[in-house]
C-alpha positions as CSV (number, residue, x, y, z in Angstrom):
1,M,48.8,-42.2,-45.8
2,P,49.1,-45.8,-44.6
3,K,46.9,-48.4,-46.3
4,R,43.8,-49.8,-44.7
5,G,43.5,-53.4,-43.8
6,N,44.8,-56.0,-41.4
7,M,42.2,-55.1,-38.8
8,K,40.7,-58.6,-38.2
9,F,37.7,-57.3,-36.4
10,I,35.7,-59.4,-34.0
11,G,32.1,-59.2,-32.9
12,D,30.4,-56.0,-33.9
13,G,33.2,-54.9,-36.2
14,Y,35.2,-52.8,-33.8
15,A,38.7,-53.3,-32.4
16,R,40.7,-51.2,-30.0
17,Y,44.3,-50.3,-29.8
18,V,46.1,-48.7,-26.8
19,M,48.9,-46.3,-27.3
20,H,51.5,-45.7,-24.6
21,T,52.9,-42.1,-24.4
22,D,54.6,-39.9,-21.8
23,W,51.1,-38.3,-21.3
24,G,49.5,-41.7,-20.4
25,L,47.5,-44.3,-22.2
26,W,45.5,-43.2,-25.3
27,E,42.7,-45.6,-26.3
28,T,41.6,-45.8,-29.9
29,V,38.7,-47.7,-31.4
30,W,38.8,-48.7,-35.1
31,S,36.5,-50.1,-37.6
32,D,37.2,-51.4,-41.1
33,A,36.5,-47.8,-42.3
34,G,38.9,-46.1,-40.0
35,L,39.3,-44.4,-36.6
36,V,36.1,-44.2,-34.7
37,V,37.2,-43.0,-31.2
38,L,40.3,-41.4,-29.7
39,E,40.2,-41.2,-25.9
40,F,42.4,-38.8,-24.0
41,P,45.0,-40.3,-21.8
42,V,44.3,-42.2,-18.7
43,A,46.7,-43.3,-16.0
44,G,46.4,-47.0,-16.2
45,E,44.6,-50.0,-17.8
46,M,41.8,-49.9,-15.2
47,D,40.7,-46.5,-16.4
48,L,40.3,-47.4,-20.1
49,Q,36.8,-46.6,-21.5
50,W,36.2,-49.4,-23.9
51,P,37.2,-52.7,-22.1
52,N,34.5,-54.7,-23.9
53,I,35.9,-54.1,-27.4
54,P,38.6,-56.6,-28.3
55,L,42.2,-55.4,-28.5
56,F,44.2,-55.9,-31.6
57,A,48.0,-55.8,-32.0
58,G,48.0,-52.9,-34.4
59,N,48.6,-52.3,-38.1
60,D,50.0,-49.6,-40.4
61,L,47.2,-47.2,-39.5
62,S,47.4,-47.5,-35.8
63,S,51.2,-47.4,-36.0
64,H,51.0,-44.2,-38.1
65,L,48.6,-42.6,-35.6
66,E,50.8,-43.6,-32.6
67,K,53.9,-42.1,-34.2
68,A,52.1,-38.9,-35.2
69,L,50.6,-38.6,-31.7
70,K,54.0,-39.0,-30.0
71,L,55.5,-36.4,-32.3
72,Y,52.6,-34.0,-31.6
73,L,53.0,-34.5,-27.8
74,K,56.7,-33.5,-28.2
75,G,55.6,-30.2,-29.8
76,V,56.2,-31.2,-33.4
77,H,53.7,-29.8,-36.0
78,T,51.7,-32.9,-36.9
79,V,48.9,-33.8,-39.2
80,F,46.9,-36.9,-38.2
81,A,46.4,-38.5,-41.6
82,V,44.3,-41.5,-40.9
83,P,40.8,-42.3,-42.3
84,L,38.0,-41.5,-40.0
85,D,34.8,-43.4,-39.5
86,L,32.1,-40.9,-38.6
87,R,29.1,-43.1,-39.3
88,N,27.8,-42.6,-35.7
89,C,27.8,-38.8,-36.1
90,T,25.0,-36.6,-37.4
91,P,25.3,-34.7,-40.6
92,F,25.6,-31.5,-38.6
93,Q,28.3,-32.9,-36.4
94,K,30.2,-34.0,-39.5
95,K,30.1,-30.4,-41.0
96,V,31.3,-29.0,-37.7
97,Y,34.1,-31.6,-37.4
98,Q,35.2,-30.9,-41.0
99,A,35.3,-27.1,-40.3
100,A,37.3,-27.8,-37.1
101,C,39.7,-29.9,-39.2
102,G,40.3,-26.8,-41.3
103,L,42.0,-25.0,-38.4
104,G,45.7,-25.3,-38.9
105,Y,48.2,-26.3,-36.2
106,G,48.3,-23.5,-33.6
107,E,45.3,-21.7,-35.2
108,T,42.2,-20.9,-33.2
109,A,38.6,-19.8,-34.0
110,S,35.5,-19.1,-32.0
111,Y,32.4,-21.3,-32.0
112,G,30.7,-18.5,-33.9
113,D,33.4,-18.5,-36.5
114,I,32.9,-22.3,-37.0
115,A,29.1,-21.7,-37.2
116,R,29.6,-19.1,-39.9
117,R,32.0,-21.3,-41.9
118,I,29.3,-24.0,-42.1
119,G,26.6,-21.6,-43.1
120,K,24.8,-21.4,-39.7
121,P,25.4,-17.9,-38.4
122,G,24.0,-17.7,-34.9
123,G,24.7,-21.4,-34.4
124,A,27.6,-21.1,-31.9
125,R,25.8,-23.0,-29.2
126,A,25.0,-25.8,-31.6
127,V,28.6,-25.9,-32.7
128,G,29.6,-26.2,-29.1
129,Q,27.2,-29.1,-28.6
130,A,28.5,-30.9,-31.6
131,L,32.1,-30.4,-30.5
132,S,31.3,-31.6,-27.0
133,K,30.4,-35.0,-28.7
134,N,33.6,-35.1,-30.8
135,P,34.8,-38.7,-30.6
136,L,38.2,-37.8,-32.1
137,P,39.8,-35.0,-30.2
138,L,43.2,-33.9,-31.5
139,V,42.4,-35.6,-34.9
140,V,39.3,-33.3,-35.0
141,P,41.0,-30.4,-33.2
142,C,38.2,-29.1,-31.1
143,H,40.7,-27.8,-28.6
144,R,41.4,-25.0,-31.1
145,V,37.8,-23.7,-30.8
146,L,37.4,-20.9,-28.2
147,G,34.7,-18.6,-26.8
148,A,33.8,-15.5,-28.7
149,D,36.1,-13.4,-26.4
150,G,39.0,-15.9,-26.8
151,A,38.3,-17.6,-23.5
152,L,38.9,-21.3,-23.0
153,T,35.5,-22.9,-22.8
154,G,34.0,-26.3,-22.9
155,F,36.4,-29.2,-23.3
156,G,35.6,-32.8,-22.5
157,S,39.0,-33.5,-21.0
158,G,39.0,-30.4,-18.9
159,L,40.2,-26.8,-19.5
160,N,43.6,-27.6,-18.2
161,M,44.1,-30.2,-21.0
162,K,42.8,-27.7,-23.5
163,K,45.2,-25.1,-22.3
164,A,48.1,-27.5,-22.3
165,L,47.4,-28.5,-25.9
166,L,47.2,-24.9,-27.1
167,L,50.4,-24.0,-25.2
168,L,52.1,-27.0,-26.8
169,E,51.0,-25.8,-30.3
170,S,52.0,-22.2,-29.7
171,S,55.5,-23.2,-28.6
172,A,56.1,-25.9,-31.3
173,D,58.9,-25.8,-33.8
């Protein structure tokens, strides 16, 4: 894993980095502790979600994430090994995100499965609510979580994106 450092944060301690891919622009927000936000791609600079956070030129961590993201989008089995800053998440959300991170590349589980894994049987809806607030999609692979019947349900970037990501993983090398 790349080393932390070289962030040079301004203001409230956050900086952002924009990654250019064939899928569009991916916006990230970083703190000195790690990755805080990963936004799904947008078409252009005008659509970026965090314009008030200063841009930084990048470092080892952002470069590592960008390379991993580009490989992932080409269908290469990828692990996003960067430190995460989940300080703005609740303890329950953190448990859900940790369980989702336990899903391997191309593997899926239901919301109920995740609830049982964290010791909250019957908590499928609460798991869905936590995943709907996931600030790090792909890194915390909420797209791998499905309805009890295997249906594509609930995804902040739309069900077409969820389907595309699952298809990408199912056809990967």
